N, C-alpha and C positions, 0 to 999 in steps of 0.2 A: 531623380534619385533612385538607386537600386533598392529593391525590396526583397526581404527574406521570404522564401516560399515555404510555408508549412502546409496546412490544408487550405490556406488562403493567403493572399498578399496583404499583410496588415501592418508591417512596420519595417523600417530601414534595416538592411542587412549589416551585420558587424563585419567590417573589412578584415580583421585578423582571423576570422573563422569562416571564411568564404569557401573553404574546401568542401565540395559537394559530397565527399565520402563521410564527412562527419554528420551524424544524425541532426535533423532539423531542430530538435529540442535543445541540443547542445549548442548549436549556433545561436539559437534564440536566447539562450541564457545570458549571452554577452552582447546582444544587439543593443544599439543605443536606445535610450528611452524615447517614448512616443506618447501621443495623447492618450488620455485615460480610456476613451471609447474604443480605440484600436487595441489597447492592451487588454481590455476586458473581452473584446471579441476573440483575441488570441487564446486566452485561458479557457473561454467557453468551448471553442473549437477543439482544443486539446482534450478537455474533459469529455466531450461528446464523441470524439473520434478515435480514442485509444482502445486497447485490447483487454480491458479489465473484464472480469466475469459479470459485473453489474455496473451500469452507468452511475456515476456519482451524482448525476443530474436527473434522476428518474422522476416521474410524475408524483412519486410518494413524498418528495421533498418540498416543503413550503417554498413558494416562489421567492419570498423575501431572502431566502438563504442560498438560492441556486448560484448566483454570481460569486458569492463568498466561497462556497464549496469548490467552484471551478478554480478560483484563485489559489486556494490551498492545495487542491489536487495538482495544479500546474507546477507548484513548487516541488511537491513530492515526486511527481513524475520526472521532472527535470533533474533533480538531485540523483534519482535512481539511474537515469540514462547517463548522467555524467560518470557514474561509477561503473556501469555495465556495458555501455554501448560505444565507448571510445576505442576499445581494442588494444590499448596500451596502458599498463598499470601506472607507469610514471606520469604519463600525460593525464590520466584520469585523476591522479592525486593533485596535479597542478590545477586542473579545472575545478576540482572540489574545493581546493584552498581558495581559489579566486571567487567561487560561488559563496563561500563562507564570508569572504570580505564584502561581497555585495549585500549579503544578509545583514551584517553588522552595520553597513553603511545605510541601509534602509531604515534601521532603527534610529540612526542619527539624522534622518531626514533627507538623505541623499539617495534618490531612486535611480539606479544606474542602468536598468534594463526594463523592457516592457513588462516582464513578469512582476518586477517589484513596484512598478507604477500601479498595477492592479492590486497586488497583494497588500500594499501599504494602506489601502482603504479598508481592507478586512482587519488588519492589525490594529488600526486606529479605532474602528467602530467597536470591536470586541475586547480591546485592551489585552491583546494576546502577548504573553512574554516571549522572549527570544529563544528560551531554552529548547522547546520542542523542535524548532527548526534546526538549531545547531546539533541537537542529538541525532537527527536524521542524517545530516551530513557526516557526522562522526561515524555512524554505522557504515555508510558507503565508503568512507575512507578505510575502515577496518577491513572491508571486503578485498581491498587491494593488497593487504599483507597477511591476512589470516584466512586460510582456506580449509582448515580442519579444526574440529572441536573435540576435546577429550571426554566431556560429559554433558549431561542434559542442562546442568546449571549454567555452563558456558553458553550454550545455545540460547537459553532463556535470557541471559544477560544481553546477548546480541539483539534479541527481539525487543528488549526494553528500549533500545535506541532505534531499531529499524522499523518497528511496527507500532509500539505503544504511543509514541508521540502523535501519530495520526489520530488515534482515538481521542487523545486529550485536546487536540486542535478542534475536532468535531464538537466536543463538549463545550469548549470556549465559545464557539459560534452558536451553540444552542443555549447559551446563557448559564452554564454550570461551571463552577470553579472549585468545588469541594473535593477533598481527598477521597471520601467514600466512593463517589461516582467514578473518580479517576482510577482507583484500584480495580473496580469491577470492569471498567472499560479496558484496562490493561490485560485482564484475563482473556477477553474476546480477541483483542488485537494480537496478543501473543499466539493464541490458538489459530488465528487466520494465517499468521506467518508460518507456523509449523505445518499447517495443512498444505500450504504452498510448497514447503520443503519436501514433504513426503510425496506430493504430486509430481515434483520436478527432479527427482533424484538423478535420472539419467541425463537430463538436459544440463543440470548443474555441473556434473563431472565432465561431460564431453565438451561442452561449450566454454566452461569457465574454470575447470579444474577445482571445483569446490565441492566439499562434502559437508552437509549440515547434520547428517545422522551422527549422533555422538559415538565416538570411538569405543567407549565402554559398552554401549549397546551392541555394536557390530561384533565385538569380541564375544559378548555373552551369547549371541545367537549363531556364531560361527560364520560370519560374512566378512569378506575382505574387499579391498579397493578394486582388485582385479575383477572380481565378480560384478561389481557395479559398472565398471568400465566396459566389460564384455556383454553386459545386459543379460546375464544368466540368472533367471529366476528359479529358485527351488524352495523347498519347504522352510529352509533356514531363513531365506529372505522374507518369505511371506510371514513367518512368525515375528520377525524383526519389525516389519512395517505394521503388523497388527498391534504389536506392543506400543509403538509410537502413536498410532491412530487412537488407541484406547485412552492413552493419557492426554492426548490432545482433546478428545471428546469431553473429558472431565473439566478441562479449562473452559470449553464452551458452556458447559452446564453451570459452572460457577458464574460466568459472565452474564447469564440470563437474568440474574437478580437486578441488573441495571435497568432493564426495560420498564418495570413498573415505576421507576424513579424518574422517568422522562415524560415530558409533555407529549400527548398523543400525536401531534402533527409531526414531530421528529422521531417518535418511537418507531413508526413504521419503517422509515428509511434505515435506522440503526438496526432494527430487527432483521432487515433484509441482508445486511452485511453478515450477521451471524448465521442466518439460515444458508447463505451462499457458501460459507466455509464448511458448515456441517454437510452440505450437499456434496462438496468435494470429498469429504471423508467417506460419505456413502458411495460415491463413485469408485473410490479406492476399494471399498469392500466388495462392490459388485464385480470387480476384476480379481477377486480373491487375493487382494493385496499385491498383485503383480504390477508395480509401477515402472518396471524396467522394459518390458516388451512394448507397452503402449501407455502413453500419458493419459491418465483419467481426465475426463472432461464432463461438463454439464451441457446438456442439449438446450436448444432454444425453448422447447416445450417445458423442460424442467424449470428453466428460469422464469417462464411465464407463470407456472404454478406457484413458484415462490413469491412472485409479486402479488398474485391473487391472495395467497395466504396472508401476506403482510397487510394487504388492504382489509381483509376480513378481520384481522386482529385489531386494526385501527377502528373499524366500525363497532366491533364488540366492546372495545374499551370505552368508546363514547357512550354506547347504550348503557353499559354498566355504571358509568359515572352519572348519567342522568337518572338512573334508577335509584341511586343512593342520595340524590339531591333532595 
């Protein structure tokens, strides 16, 4: 039997999606189901091998949660790729609709692909509702027909579906279901998404004809679409990005209140996500808010320092807890 090649040959290839020009994650989304061990191997490889700023399976994460984080990450990554990597909006919408059908089928006990074979175990163990998964797909469907936003409220509304569900899924896996923690998680996840938008302004307009900077902000600072497309950075653009970075930083600050409410073994990993997003904002500042000439990035050394900081935070929290005992 033929096998789909991702980073390893782990499950049978889906015949209708054998076109090698289609990303492996997209073809894997609709591959026939396979044994649980192979499905879990696939989600782990996807989580370890993709291009995020920080691995979702870092040593900071308790071992008992690593497979589940990989399963959820694989869903998020696949849905994102279905929306962004297909290259045709109509086809992307078809794929996303089919992926939504697979998600609903999973909740009905029908595991139609390797991803859902693995993910079903996570859904069952943590009693995760379907809403966060469907919200993510809705956001990626929106990307196919909405490419401009009039105001910040509209951008934040998009983030509520494109980013906030991820944080809520993390909370479910960590054993938290209350509204208070979810609202604080939403602050950080929205901020992470916004930081990515300000980091990728040029890439978004050139590669996908999308602008996530609110139109009213652009008008306020005297920046137009042609300037973004041409990559022309001036004081107007710097002031615009500084304005967006500053209000994104405030969301990160509000989200910090979540950390003391988390058990220390998961607090370190969650804190790393926030620190990574704030490091992106700092990288933007170091470039004097010019995200058109060069994409701001975080070096390996900076990532290592953030991990060390998260570890120190975890050790300090344990020491403080013992002192109060």
